[in-house]
N, C-alpha and C positions, 0 to 999 in steps of 0.2 A: 487702772480701768478695771472694772468689777466684771466686767461682760467680755474681756480678752481672755479670761480664766477659763472658760467653761464651752463644751464643746456642742455643738449643734443638737439640739432636740432637748437642750437642759432648760429650765425654767426660764432662765434670763434671754433664751431666744424664742420664746412664744410669744403672742400678742395677749395675754391676758390684764386683766388689772391688775396684778399684783404691783407691790410699791415697789417705786426708783430709789434710788438713795438719792437722787435728787430733788425728791419733791416730799414735802411735810407729809406725818402720816396722817394727819387730820383730812388729806384733800382726797376727795371720794368723788364720783360722777355724780352724786347729790349737791355739790357744790354749784351757787350760781355763778353768772360768766364774769364777775368783776374779780370773783375769789381766785378763779380757774386762771384770769390773765395777771394776778398779782403770783400767785404761782410757777406759772410759768417764767414771768419776769425774773424773780427770783433763779430759777433753775437753768436760765440764761445767764444770768451773773456768775453762778457756779461753774456751769460748764468753760467759762472764760478764764478760769483759774484753775481747773484740774482737767484732769483727762476726761474727754470726749465720752459720753455713755451714749451707746446704739439703740438701747434699748426707749431709753430716755427722748431720742430723734425721732424715734417711730411712734410713740406716742403723742409728741407734739404735732406730727405731721398728721395722726389720723384725729386730731382733736375735730369737733364737730363745727368748733368755731374759728376755724382754721384762718379763716379770710381774714378776722381781725388780728393775730399772732403773725401775720407773714414776717415781718420786719425778724421778730424773734426766731423762725423757722428758716429764713433766711442765713441769719448768723451761728443756727446749728450746724447749717449744712457745711457754711463755710469753714466752721471747726471742723467738720467731720473730713472736708478734703485736707485740710491742712494737715490734721494729724494722719493721714495714711498718705500724704505727697510721694512718698518710697515706694508704696506697693501694702497692698492689701493685704492681711494676715486668712491665710485659707480658711480656716474655723468661723471667721466675720463676715464671711462672703454672703451669705442667705441673708443676713440682716442690709446688708450693702445693697443687695438685690431689693429686699423689702421696702426703702430708704426710696430707691430709683423709682419702683411701682408706683408708688405715693406721689412720687413729686413728677412724675409723667403724667399722672391724672390731674395735675394742679396745671399743667402747662396750658391745656385748652383756656383755664381762664385768666388765669397769672402769668404771664410774658416773663416776669421775672424771674421764674423758676428755670426758664430753659438755661442760663447759663451753669447753675449748680449741677443741671444735670447732665452738661457735655462734661464739667471738672469730673464729677463721678466716672464718667462713662470711660472718659480718657485714664483715669485712674486703673479703669479694666484693663487694660492693654499692659500695663506694665507686669512684669514677672510678678505671680503669687508668691508668699511667703509663708514660712513653715518651722513650726517648732521640730518636730521630730521626722524622721525620714519617711515613717510610717504612716504622715499625714497625707500624702499623695494616696496611697490605697485607701483609707479610712476616710475621707472626704471625698472621694470622689462621686458619689451619686448626686450630693450637695451641689461640687462644684457644674456638673456636666447638666444639672439643671439651672444652674442660674447662667450660665454661657448662653443657653437656649433661648434664657428672658430677653437676654441683648436682640435675638430677631424679634420677639416681641414687639420689643420699645419703638421698631419702625412705625407702630400705629400712632405713633406721637406727631401731631401734624407740626411738624419744625423741621426747618433745612437744615439748620444747624445738628440738630438733634441726630438727623439721619445719616447726616455725612459722618458725624462722628462716631457713630456706630459703626460705619464701614472702617473707617481709619483703625478704630479699635480690632476689629477683625484680621485688619489688613496686617496689624503688628504683632499678631499670635505667629505671622511666620518670618518677623524680624524683628527678632528678640532683642532688648537691649538692657543688661543689669542696671539697677539701678545705683547712685552714687551713693547713697545712704541706706541701712538697710535697718530695721525696728530691730533693738538689740534683745540677743538669742533668738533670731529668726536667719533664716537662709534663704535663696529665690527656688522657686521648684524649676525642676528639669526645662530642658531647652523645649521640648515637644510636649510638654503637660496639656499646654491648652488647647492643640491641636487635637489632641487624644479627647479630650474632654469635648470639643467641638465636634467629633465627631460621635461621642458618645450619647451625648444630646441632642443630635439633629436638628442642630443650628441651622445647614445649609439647606434643608426641607424650608423651614420658616423663613430663611432671608428668599426663597426663590418665590414663596405667596407674597411676600413684601411687593413684589414688583409690580403684582397691582394695583400698589399706593401710589407709587411714583410715575405712573404711566405716563403723565402729561411734564412730569417733571427733566430736563433732558440731565443737569448735573446730576441730579442724587440719581438718576438713572444708570449714570456712569459708572458712579459710585458704587451702587450695587454689584452692576456686572464685575467692577474690579476688585470686590471681595469675593463675589462667585468664583473668580477665575483661580484666586488663590485658593479656596475650598475644593475646588474641582478637580486638582491634584492628586487627591485622595480617594481613592475605591469606594471607602466606606461612603463617603460625603456624596460621589456620585451617586450611588443608588437612594441616599435620599433625595436627592434633588430629583431623581427621574420619578419618586413616587409624587412628586407636585407637578408632573408635565412639563418638566424644565426644556427638553429640547423643542416641545412644540412652542412653548412660552418664548424662547428665544431665537426661536426662526422668525416668528412676525417680526421681529426686531430689525430684521436683517436691511428693510427699507425704511426705516425709522430717518428722518432728516436729520441730520447731525453734521455740519460743516468741518467737524474736524475728522471724520470718518472714524471716530473709536467704536461707535456704537457698532458697528457690522464687522468692524475688529475685533474687539473682544467676544462679541454672540459667536462668531465665527470661533474662537479660541476655545471657548465654553463648549462647544458641540463638539469641537477637536479630543478635549478632555474625556468630554460623557464617553463617546464611541472609543476612547483606548481603555481607559477604565471600569464600564460597566458593558453589557451585552448589547453588544453591536445591533442584534435584531430588536432588542426594545428601544433601543435609539431611532431606526429606523422607522419601525411602526410609527411612532410618534409624528415621523416627519411627513406621513403619507400621504397626508390629507391635502385637499385642493389647495387651500390657503397656504399652507406651509410651501406647497411646490411652486407657488406662484410669488412666494416670496422670495425662493431661492434662485427663482429664474430672474427676476428682475435684478436682486443683488447681483447676481453673475453676469448679465448684459450691460450694466453701469459701470463696473469694472472693465469689461470688455473693451467696451466702446468708449469711455471717458476716461480709463487708466492708463497714467504715461509714466509714471514711476516705478522703480523696483518691490516696494512694495504692494503698490496696485495689482502687479502681476500676479506676484505671490499670492494675493488673498485671492483672487480671480483662479487660482491653482486649488486654492484649499476648498474653496468652493464647489469646483467640477468635480472634486473628488467626493465630497459629500454629497454631489448629485449624482454620482456613480453608486456610491452606496445605495440611496435612495432607488435607482433605477435595477436594481438588482431585486427590490423587493414588486412581488407582480402586480399586488396591492395596488402601488402609487397610483397617481393618476398625471402620469407624464406625458402620455398622448395627450389627454384632454385640455393639459394645461398648457400643450405646444411645446414643451420643452425637447421632448424630441423631436421634433421637427427641426429648431432651432439647433440644438448638438449634432445632428446628421448633417445639417447646412455647414455649419462650422468645419465639422472633421473632412468635408470633399473641397473646402473654400479653395484651397490653392490647387489642387490637381485638377477639379474639373473646370474652374476659371468660366464658372458661370454666374454672372451680378443675381443677387438674392437682395431685395428691400429689408429682409428680415438682418440684414450685416452691412446696412449702407454707411458707408466712413468708415469702416472697421480698417485696418493696418498693420498686418502682423509682421513681425521682423523675422531674424534668427537669432534671435538671443535664446539665451539658456530657458528664461520662464517659459517663449513662446514655443521652443522645443520640447519640456514637460509638457506642456499642454495639449500640445501633436500627440503625445503619445497617451495622454490620459482619454482624448475624444478617441483615436484608434481604440482604446480597449472598451469603452461605453458602446461603440456598433457592435463588437464583441457580445457584448451584454442585451445589446436591442434585439438582435439576431434570434436569440431562445425566445423571445415573446413573437408571438404569431401575429399579432396586431401590427405588429411595427414591421412586418415583411414588407408593405404595399406603399410605405415612407421610402426603406431603404431602396426599392426599385425605383422609385420615381426620381429619387435625387442625384441619381448616379455616382452610387457606392461603388458599385462593380470596376466601370473603367477607372474611377480613383485607386481602386486596391492595385488595380492590374498596370496602372503608371509605374509601381514599381516594381515590376515582375521584368527587369531587364538590369544589365551592368551597370554600375555606377562611373561615370566620365570624371574626370579629374575636376572638382570643386573649384568653383571662378570665385571672383572676391566679396560678391553676395551672394550666399547661398550655404547650405548646411555644410561641415564639415564631413571628410570621409568617414569617419566614425559615428556622427551623429545620423547621416544618410543610412550607415548598412543598420543603426540600429532601427530607424523609423522603416528601413525596406524589409529585412525581417518582421517586423512589429504586423506590417500590413500584410505580409504572406500568411502569417498566422491568422491574422484575422478572416481572411479570405479563406480560409479552411473552413470559418465554420458559418461565410457568408454566400459561400457559390454553392451549396446543395439546396441551400433556400432560392435563388435566383438562376436555377440553370438554363433557362431561356438567355438570361441575359448572358450569362458565361458562355455561352454557345456562339452568339450573336458576337462576341466582342472578341473571338476568337481566343479563347484565354487556353484552350488545351495547345494552341501552336506556340502561343508566349511560353509556356511553360516546358513545351519540349526543346525550345531554342534555347531558355534560361538553363534546362537541367544540363546540355551541350557543351555550354560556356565552363559549367559547374567542373565537367571532369578534361575541361581543354587543357590548353598551357600555356594561357593567358595568366602574365604575372599580376597577382590580386593576393593580398596578405589580409584576411578578415583582423578585426581588432580584436573581437571576440569579448568584450567589455560588458555587452548588456545581458538582459537574461535568456533572449532568445537568442542569443550569440554563444552561449555556453559551450566549449568543445571546439569552437570554430575558429580558434586562434592561428592567423598563419594559414588560413586554407580557406576553401568555400563548402566545408560540410556544412554547416548550420544554413546556409542558401541551399544546398540538397535536401537537406533534411525538412525543410519550411515546403519545399515545392512536391517534394514526394507525399507531403502531408495532405496537400491541395486536389491531389489528383485521387491520393486515396479514399478524399470526402467525398466525390464526386461519382467515382467509380462504383462507392457501395451503395449508393442510387441504382445498380443494375440497370441502369438508362441505355438504352439501345443504342440508338442516340449519339451519347456519349462515348461508350468503347468503340462505336463503327467509327467516329471521328479521330480517335488514337490512333486506330489501328491502320485506317489508310496513310497516317503520318509516319508510320512505321515506328510506333512507339514499345511494339514488343522486341524488337530486335536491341532498341536504343536501353530499355529498361536492363536487358543485358548484358549490355556493354558497363552500365552502372555497377549493375553486380557484381562483375570481374573486377572495375577498379577499384569497388568496397572489397573484394575478397583479397586482393593484394596487400591493400592498407592494413587488413584486419589481420594478415601475416605476421605483419609489424608486431602489434601491440592492439589486444583487445580492448575494444570503446564501446559503449554505449550507445552513443550515437550512431555509429558506424551499424550496429545491430539492430535499431532500431528503421535504420535506410534500409535494410536488408529484408527486416519482415515487410516493411510494408510495401517494397518491391515485390515479394512474393504474394504479397494477398491484391494487389494490383494485376500482375499475370491470371492468378487465380481466375478474377472476376472477368478479364478479359479474355481466357482460352477457355473457359466452362461453357461446355453445349455448342464447340465449334470448332471442327475438326481441321480446318482450313489454318487455324490460328495453333493449333495443336501442332500440327506440319510444320510451322514456323518456328514452334518452340523447340521441338524435338532434341535434337543432335545439341546442340550448345545449350540449350536450358538444360540438358539431363546431364550433361559434362559439370554444370556447375552444379548443380541440383545435388549430386551423390555425396561431395565432400560433406555437404550440411546434414544429410544423415549418419554421416559416420564420426560427429560429432564425438567429441569425449565426454561420457555420463558425467564425469566432477563437475564439468563446467554448466551443466543445468541446475545447480544451486548456488552459482557465483553470485547472483543478485544482478549481474548488469543485463539480462534479457537474451541469454542462450536459451532459455524454456521457450519463451515467446516465439523466439527464431525458428527453434525445432518446429513446434506446431506449425508455422506460417508456411515452414518447407515441407510438410509433410500435406497441407493442403494443396501446394500449388502441386504434388505428386499427382495428389486425388485430381484435379480440375485441369491439370495440362498435359497430363501421360497417360492417362488409365482412359480409351476409348478411340486412342489413336494407334492403330497397330502398329506404325512405324517406331514411333516414341516408346510403347511398351516391349517391344522386341531389342529397340538399343538400351533400354532399361537393364532388361533381362541378360542381354550380352554384358553388360558393365558388372554385372551380379548384384543388381540394385535385393533384391528378393534376399539373398543372404542378409546385406548389410538390415532389412528391414526385420528380419527373424532375429539380427543380434540386439535389437534394440527392442524387440518382444521379449526376449528372455531377461532383460533387464525386470521383466515385472513390476513396472512401474503402473500405477494405478492410472492416473490421467493419459498414460500413454497408449496405453493396451486397447483402449478401444477407439481409437483412429488407425493405429495398426492395424487391427483385424480387420476392418472397415474397407482397407486398401487393399489386403491381400484377397479378401473375399472378392472384390472387385476384379481383382488381378485373373482370381483363377477364371475368369473367362475366357482368357489367354490360354489354349491347351500347353503351351508350353511352361508355363506357371508352376504345373503341377512336377513336373519332373523337377525344377528348380527346389522347391520345398519341400521333396522326399531323398535332395541329395542334401540338404544342408544339413550340417551337425556343426552343436553347440558345444560345450562344456563337456567332460567327460563323455565324449562321444554321444550327448544330447541329440536324439531325432526331434522333425517337427511336431511329430505326433505326442510324441510325451508330453512336449511343453505346452500343447493344448491342453491337455486332459489336467496339467498339472495347474493350468491357469482355472478351467473349470473349477476344481477342486476346491481353489484361492477364493473362487468368487462364491462359492455354495458358503464356505465356510464365514465370509462375511455378510451372507446373507442370513445364517442363522437355521440352514436346510439341515433339519434332522438325519443322520446317517449312526448306522452303530459303526464299531472300532473297525471294522472289516470293511467300511466304505460302503455296505449294502443300506437299501432302502428302508427305513424305518416305519414310516410312516404308508401305507399302500396307498389310504384314502388321497392322500394330499403328500404325494414324492416330489417335488418340485419346489414346494413351495416354503417361503422363508417365515423367518416369527416374527418381522413387522406384518406381512400378508396373512397372517395366521388371524392377527388380533383385529384387524379390519371389521367390520360390522359389516353387513351387506345391507343397502339402501338402494331402494330401487331408482334406475336413473330412465330418463330417456333414451331411445337407441342411437341418437346421434354422440352420446357421453361414452366413451369408452370405459369399460367396468378395469378392473383394478388389476387384473390377470394378464391386459391389455398393455397398459400404462407400463405394467413391471418389464415388459420386455426391450423397451427402450432404454431405462434404467440400469441395466446390466450388459455383461458383453456375454451372457450366455446364449442368445440366440446367435450371433456372430461365429463363436467358437463352432457350435452345431450346425452352421452353415458350411465354414471350411473345412471340418470335418467329413461334411458329406460330398465334396467335392475332392476331398483325400481319397474317402472311400473308408469302409469300416473294417473291411477284410486287409490280412496281411501287411498291416501297419507294422513296420519293425521296431525294436528297442523297445519295447512294452515289458512291461513286469503282471503278478496276476491282480496286483491293487489298481492298476491301470486300465486292465481288462473290467474290472468291476465296477468302473468309474466308465466306461467308454459303454457299457450295456444300457447306464441309465441315460448317457447323451443320447444313444440311437433313436430313442423312444420319446425324446423331448419334446417333437409335436403331438406326439399321442398324449402325453400328460399336459400339455397346455391345452389340448381341446376340453380336455376332463377337466381342467380347472373351470374354462368358458362355461359346460355345461352345469359346473357344480354349482356357478355364479347366479346362470339362469334360472336353475330350480328352485335358488334358493329365494332369489327373487318372486318369482311364479306364486310361491307359498306365503311370501309376505304382503302379496297384492290381494291375492285370492287364494281359493282352495279347489285345485283341480280335479277334473271328476276321475270315476274309477279307471277308466281305458287310460288317460294320459298321466295317472299317476303311475300307471304300471309301465307305461313306456318312459316315463321320469326315471324311474327306478332300474331299468333294464340299461337306460346309458349310463349310468352313475355307477353300476354295477361291471359294466365295460371295461370302463375306466379302471378302478377296483384292480380286476381280473389282470389287465396288463400291468399293472403293482405288484400285482401277485407271481404273476409269471417271469418278473425281470427280479423277484427276488429269488426264485425257482432256481434261474441261470446263474445268478450272481453264486447262489450257494453249492450249484453244480460246480461252476470254475472256480470254486475255492476248493472244493474237496479232488477233485482233480490235479490241481496244483498239490495239495498236500500230498495224493500220494505219487505223484510225481518226483516230489521231493523226499519222500522215504527209499525210492527208487533209487534217484541220486544218490542218496544216502549211504546205501547198501553196496552200491555200486563206489562209492567211495573208500568204504572201509575193504572191501576187496581187494581193492589198489593198494590198499595199506597191509594187509596182509600180506599181497605177493612181494612187496618191497620187504617186509620183513622177513620173508622166505627167503630173499634173494641174498638179503646181509647175514642170513646164518650161514646159506652154502658157501658165501665168500668167505667168512670167518672158518669155517670145517675147512675149507681148503687152504688156508694160511697156517692152520695146525698141522695138517699133514706133508706140508711144504718144509716145515720146522722139525719135526720129527724126523724126514729122510737127510736132513742136514745137520742134525747133530746125533741120529744114532744110523752106523755104518749098515748095519743087520740091516735096521727097517728099509735103507735105501736099496739095498742088494735085494730084499724080498720084492722091492716096488719097482725095482727094472726089470725082475722075471716076469713079474708081472703085467708087465708093459710089451717085453717080447712075445709073451703068449700072448696080447692083445692083438700085436700087429701081427702075429702069422694067422691069428685065426682072422683075421679080415682080409687074408688076403685071397684072390682067387684059386681054387684047386684046380682047375682046367688047364693046360699045358700051351697054347694056344699063342702065345708071344714065340715069335723068331727072332734069331739076332743075339745080342751082347745082353746079358741081365748087369744091371750097374744093383749096388748094394746102398740102400740107405741109410745105413750105418757109420759113424764115423771111427776110425777106429781109436781106441785108445782113451774114448770121453767115457767119463763115468759120471753120467747124469741122467735125470729121468725126464727133463723140460726139454721142450725143443731145442733145436741144434742150431737155431738162428739163421743167420743168410750166406754162412760157409760151406760150401760145398764143391768136395775136389770133382773134377769130372777127368773120368782118366783115361778116356779114348781119343781125345783132342790130338790131333798130330801135331807134332813140335814145331813142322812149318809155319804151319797157322798161327803159332803165336812169336814168332822172329825171335828165337833165343832160347836159352835151353828149359828143359823140361820144367815143368812147376814141382813145387815140393809138395808132396801128397798129402803132408797135413795142413800148412797155409797156402793157399796160391795165389800169385803174384796179381795185383790188381793194375791194370792198363790204364795210364792216364792219357785221354783224348786231347789232340791239341791241334793248331792248326797250318797245315803244312805253308802256307805263303807267307804267315807271320814266322815263322823259323827262317825262312830264307829271308827274310827282310832283317832280322836278328844276325844272323850270317855275315849279312853286306855290312852290318852297321859296325 
């Protein structure tokens, strides 16, 4: 075969009128028909004895008088099929596809070509054969294009051809090696055809071909089967989406098919599209009214008439697709009646109200029905996000149906959900209730939902034996306990109290919700001591939020909270700072506790005083000393509010932090840190650097002046709420700016700025007003003068503060100089004392080593003693000598003194020696008597 040795693109592969080895050299286009027929006959005979020539076959099929050469053409095609019965060489694939296309054109008129077309397509299902390893890469473009043309052959109006094409494509995924290979060839890799199909876009062509088999069920099922295999690839799915595959397939869900394969394969392909491509893109194609109607009818058919296990599974698959469609706000779910149907179905077993939409429906307690029940609860939560569906939720008893699960589960009967299934449904229903309850608040109150939830929470902390299975998503962390039930019940209460509806709050408080919530908080606090748990932390945070809403702006409720609530609240404020970054939820819990403190304690003097007695202000300042930016704003707000209680100032002044830091020093440090973050200009000593805009940050200075209506706050006003400087100023005003302990000169420099914060802020506002006026119109002379004076006032204040800061620094500098001189004076005195001690020691050494020096010193000492005695003779009686006889020293004589005038009868013994007197040892006479007796 001469053509097998040449790659694509060579002259042998072109369709030009070049000579073929099987034709006479004289054969040309100008020959008559008889001569052409004879030449063709000779060529056929030659191909029967030699290798097949694909170029010759192509020319024969292209012959204008092909109708007269049908037998010869069929024989050539059989020869081609026979030659490649074990697989097509990869480099001849382009020519084979040319032959297929030529044959496909003849099928319309000549039925006999159907058989060779099918045989050639069947050969395409066998592994391609290659000579070199690089052939797969070198011929990839030609192969991908050839495989893509298989989809184009679906235009052939023959059922056999179309089915064979689908079988060929399916064989890509079930590749079997041929029994015999061409000499010198080896099969391509197993996934080669699949990759080439992806590259050529075969899937898109096949989706478009569905329009050609619209009314042929068998062919349609084969195409869907092929698409099901192709849709396992993400690349193919993206090609299919270009051809609007999702909407085309959805229309087949209601097609007439006794076998049920049509809806099954269509739904399976839709699932693959959802998994392998963008869900949003697929759902967008399914949002039309026609698609949703088809989806609804298919679901209802399987719901009412499906009794097999596979029918129930397919029903649930369709329900999942409907759920995804319902999440798209553009879907016509309500208009199609699908929303109403699903809501009624979700409450079917709980509401027990007959509905014509579900006539003849019987639900069991099978696993598939259990899964459907969970899916229906889930779709209720999705409908709750659609404002247009709220009315339907209200009219179809969704609230009573969900509240039916807010009760302890009794022992399951024979025909009932198992304990694990009921727990999963219960938790799911309560979770959905948290979304639905705020929308149907009137229904919520009329159904006494608060009462049911409080009773249920009482059961959650009770001693009833119950062991949660914890198998479901909502049951996570609740195994062996009732924490999951408590968690979702509190979520419901949180969702309804967050409406700040007075009727809801009053209803809860009248039933003792505050004390009950405190009991739950105590219960969870004991649990938390054993182990940190994210669920327990969430429960506690939600309780604090609920208490904050209930007690806010109501003194009586704050009094109910006061003593027990403060005792429970303080340990949370004392939380270890290291836990704030644990990721379990300690950060959120701390913020909830601080919010509860603000709402439940401040404003009630009983609660405030008790909080102060428990050293609560000290704990708040300890938290503030951490200097965490997200905490500072809240804590400063709480402290500012607390300062309305006169006792608070004493506690703040008494607080001491690390290194004996005072509260005033801490507040000033926070001010400096805030100004650094804002980019406020200061010199190296902390003084004002820009007297015209002394407290403006870098971002504020970059803002251009834009004239705005009076109702819109300017940037200078908005900036107050965006940082903590206003709160720091308020707190320092209440502490006072005089006699603040523990401040350095740098702190006093900063304090001078803080003291004038309001004046500077007023100056900023006036500056903005002046700029806006000049932007809108030109002021008259008198107004311009007034604006100039106002601007100068603010600037003069800045200059005055700068001068004061400079004075403070100079005074401090002088004070430092004086302290330095005083320190040097003390150092000189110490050195002089050391010199005197050294000189005294030297004199002592001289006296002890030189006897003459000792005598001289002794004489000087005696003279000094005599000179110090009084000259008058006023003393009467005996005169005692102060010298010790025989002593040859010039130092003090110590404690040995001879008293010569003591009578002997007083010492009860002989007279003492004049040199060393006897020392009398004291003793106890009673103890001496006891010793004698013993």
